N, C-alpha and C positions, 0 to 999 in steps of 0.2 A: 277580247279582240286585241287589246294593246299587248298582252303577253304573247299572243300568237305572232304579231308583227315583229316584236322584239326578238323572238326566237328565230324567225325566218331571217332576220337581218344578221343574226349571229353566224349563219351558215357561211357567210363570206370569209370567216376566220378559219374555216376548216382547210387544212393544207395536205392531208393524206387521204385521198379518195379511192373508194372502190366503186366503179361504174359497171353495172350489169346491163347488158342489152340482149333482149330476146329475139328469137327468130321472127316473131310476128312484127317486130319493129323494122327489122332489116329487109323484110320481104314485102312484095305486093302480089296481088292475085291469089293469096292463100285462100283455099277453099272455093275458088272460082272454077269454072269449067276449063279455062285455059291454063297452061302450065305456070307454076309459080316462078317468080324471078326476083332477083335482088333489086332493091330500090336504091339506085345510085345516089340520089340526092340526100337520102338519109345517111348513107355511108359517108359522104363528103361532109355533111354537117357534124356528124359525130367525130370524125377524124380531126376536123378543124377545131372543134371545141376542145378536144383532148390536147392538141398541139398548143393551143393558146394557154391552157392551164399549165402545161409543162414550161412554157416560156415565162410564165408568171411565177415560177418557182414551186408549183404544187408537185406532189407525188401522186401518180395515178396508176392504178392497176385495173385493167379492163377484163371483165369476165364476159366472154362473147359466145352466144349460141350461134347456130347457123351451119354447122358442118354437114349435118345430114341433108338439109335443104340444098346446100351447095353440091353435094354428091348427086342428089336427085336431078338437079339441073344438068350436071355433067353427064350423067348416065341416061338421061332422057326419060326419067320417070314422070308420069303425069300426076301421080298421087303417092303419098307416103307408103313405102313398103310395109307389109304386115309381118313378114318373117324376120326374125332377129338377124340371121346372117346377111340378109339383104340390107337391113338398116345399117349393120356394121360395115358392109361394103361401101355403102353410100358415105358413111362417116370417114372411112379410110381415104376415099377419093376426094371427098369434099373438104376435109380439114386442110389438105394441101392447098386447094384452090381458095379457100377462105383466107388462109394466111397470106397467100400470094396477093390477094386483093388488098389486105391490110398493109402488107409490106410496100406495095407500089405507092399507096396513098401516103404512108408515113415517110417513106424514103424521099418523096417529093418535098417534104417539109423538114428534112434533115434529122429525122427521129428514127433511132434503131429500135427494133422490137425483138422480144424473146417469147418463145412459146412454152407453156406448161400444160400438160395433159394429166389430169389426176383421176384416180378412182376412189371409191369409198375406203378401200384398204389403205390407201395413202393417208387418209384423214383419220382413221380410227386407230392406227398403230402410232403410238406417241413418237417413236424415233423417226419414222418416215414423215410424220407431220412436221417435226422440227427440221428434217432435211429439206423439205419443201419450203419451209419458212426461210432457211438460210439461202436457198437458191433465189427466191424472190427478192429478199433483201439485198443480195449481191447485185442483182440486176438493177434495182432501184438506185443503189449507191452509185452505179456507173451511168445513171441517166438513161437506162434502157427501159422501155415500156413493156411490162409483162402482159401478155394476152393469154388468158387462162380459160380452159374449157374442160369438161369431163371427157375422159378417154372413151368415147362411145364405140371405138373399134373393138374393145375387149370387155366392156361393161355388160354384165348380165344382172339379173335381179339380185343375185347374192352379193354382188360387189358394187351395185349401182348407187350413186349418191342420190338419185331421184330426179333432180333438175338443177339448172344453174342458179335458180333463186337460192336453193339450199347451199350450193357451192359458194355463192357470193358471201353468204353469212359466215362461212368458215374462212374465207379469204380475208375478211376484215380483221380476224384474229391473226392470220398469218403475217399481215403487213402492219398491224397496229394502226389501222385506219381510224379517222375521226368522223367519217361520213360515208354512208352507203346510199348510192343512187340506183334505184331499180327502175329502168326504163322499159315501159311496156306499151301496149297498144291501147291502154285505157288512161283516162285523165286522173286517176287516183281511186280512192275508196269512196263508194257512194252509199247513201242511206238505203238504197235498194238497187236492183239490177236496172241500170239505165236503158238497156236494150228492151226491157219489158215494161218499165214503169216510167212514163214521161215526166212524172213529178219527182223523180229521184234527184237528189242534190249531192254535190261533192262534199265530203267531210274534209275541211282544210287541215285540221290537226287531230292527232290521237295521242293521248298520254297513257303510258303504261299504268294499269290499275284503274283507269277511268271506266265507268259503266259501259260506255259505248265500245271501248276496246275489248273489255271482257266478253261482251255479247258477241262481237265479231270473232274473237279468238276461239270461243267455244262452239261456233257455228250457229248460235241462236239468232244472230243478226241476219238481215236480208241482204246485206252488202256483199257477202261472199257468194256470188252467184255461180262462179265457175271455179274449176280446180286451179286455174292459173292465178286467180286472185288469192285463193287460199294459200298457195305456196309462197306468194309474195308477202302475205300477212305474217306467215310463219317466219320468213326470213327477216322481216322488220322486227318481229318480236325477239329473235335471237340477237340482232344487232343491239337492241335496247338493253338486253341482259348484260352486254359488255359495256354499257354506258355510251353507245354510239347512236346518234340520230340517224334515221333513214327517211328517204323520200321515195314514194311511188308516183311516177308521173309518165306522161305520154312521150315516148321517144321520137315520135313523128312530128312533134311540134318544133319548128325551126328555132335553133338556139336555146333549146330547153335547158341544157346544162348551165351555161353562164347566167341564164335568166333565173334559175333556181338559186344559184349562189348570190345573185344580186338581190334576193329577197322577194321576188315576185310571188304573188299568190297563185302558185301552180301546183297541181298534184296534192298529195296528202303527206304531211310531215309527221313523223313519229317521234315523240319527245320522250327520252329515257328518264328514269328516276336517277337520283343522285347515287343511291347504292347500286353497286354493280359487282359482277363476278370478275375475279382475276382472269387473265388470259388462260391460265392453266385450267381453272375450274370451268371456264366457258367451253374449252375444248372437251372436258369430261362430260359436260351437260349436253353438248350438241354434236359430238362426233357420232357418225352413223353406226348403228348396230354394234354394240359391245361384243367382245369375243365370247362371253358367256354370262351366266346368271348365277347369283348366290341367293338362296332362299332363306328367309329369316322368320323367327316367330314374332308374335305380336309385341312382346316386350321390347325386343331389339328394334323392330320397326318404329315403335314409339320413341325410343331413346335416340334413334338417328334423326327423326323428323323434329322432335321437340327439344331434345336435350343436347343436340350437337355433339354426340358421343362417337367414339370409334366403334367399329364392328368387331366384337370379340367372338371367338369360336363358340362360346356357350350359347349364343343367340342364333347360330346357324343350324338350319335343319336340312340343308341339301345344297347341291350344286349341279347346274346344267351346262352342257357344252364342255369343250376341252380347251381351257385357257391356261396360260403359263404365268409364272410369277411376273408381275409388272404389267399384265394386260388389263385393259379397261373392261369392267364387268358391271352389269346391272344388278341392283339389290332389290329383291321383290319381297313384299310382305305376304301375310297369309291369304289376302284377297287376290294374289297374283298381279298386283299393280306395282309398278316401279316406285320405290320410295327414295332411292338414291342411286348413285353410281360412283365408281371410283377405281383406283388401281389396286389390284389384289396383291397382297404380300405373299400369297401361296398359290401354287398351281391348283387346278380343279381336283386332281388326284389327291393332293394333300389336304385340301379343304374338306373333301368327303371323309378323310380319315380322322380329322380333328373336330368335325362338327359336333356340337353339343358338349365339348370338353372344356375344362378350365384352361386358362392360359398357362398355368403352372404345370399342366400335364402335356403340353405340346412336345417338349423334348423327349419325354418317355414314349410318346406315341410315334413320333417321326424319327427319333434318334438325333434330333437337332432342334433348335428353336431360333429361327431368324428374327421373328417379331412376336410380341404379345398379341397384336391385333391382326385380324384377317384383312381389314381395310382401315387404315388410319384416317382420322377425321381431316387431317391436312391434305390428304389425297382423295377427298370425297366431296361430292356436291349433292345436296338434297334436291330432289326433283322440284322444279319451280312451279310447274302447272301441268294440267292434263294435255296441253298442246304439245309438250315435249314427250311425255310418256306414250301417248297414243300414236304419235308419228313413228315411233320406233318399235311398236309392239308387233 
């Protein structure tokens, strides 16, 4: 308990925050017979909390859902549209209205905002990811609050990030954040589903590698009762992989953000290990949907996982997809499970030509030799857990 209190008190020292707020927090009457609408008091509390943080010298990046709901309200939908074009139409109308709402509230407090709309393609292509980082950092340097959302107007399954929980875990890498706050309509992670089990209790802290965390992460625990909690748990796991603590808490609780930073026992805090991925390897591990896959034999898979070796062409048995030199690829073992991922030194066409060959034969086969390795270990990250590989399979 003492350790828990001590860690919560350390959150006050976090100065670069990513705050993610979900639609369920910003809305009321969701799922009711009457049309959904935004909860003005929640908006005001969130905006005032962010304004206070900025006045205290914090850096804040806000990942906000709500565009589709805003469009539903504006277009008179009583329920969420089922057809993708209708959802995208709602997002197109709603994103403007959502930002107008934020702009009016932040303008009244002398704070300028900037909007970033991202797709999975922006996050899985290294150069576009770095371009997005440069944009966000330029905004933060000028004291402008970035408000980030997935670009739902163009996102389809092939290019969709999945949800803003996932997006927020990538934004902490973009901005070099030291804390991720996931504001939801639940009070944290529970021992079981509190809606069904009156004896369910909130779990105040979870540490990476602890039995309780492993149970929840693999789906064996009862606390992950809905998909929304599952995605938040995955986002917290990705934050911890970067060495960043995360908190899942109820965004409808008044003053929730400053109260968490003040060390109050609210929500569930995720405590990372000391060892962590570099920002580049974190991007490799968690960027959505690599451009292709390289298939390797058992010996190569073992060498990558246990020996921290580079991937040589001799261990390659195939390549799937059409990727270019420098693209992010998944590396799959004989059981078709991802063992690692990294930046390929050769295109898919060239990988297929040199698969199974010695490095010394690359020049003879291709007429050139750019590298001895197909993927160098410095540009590779070994898959950390099934939570990562299953999410992208």
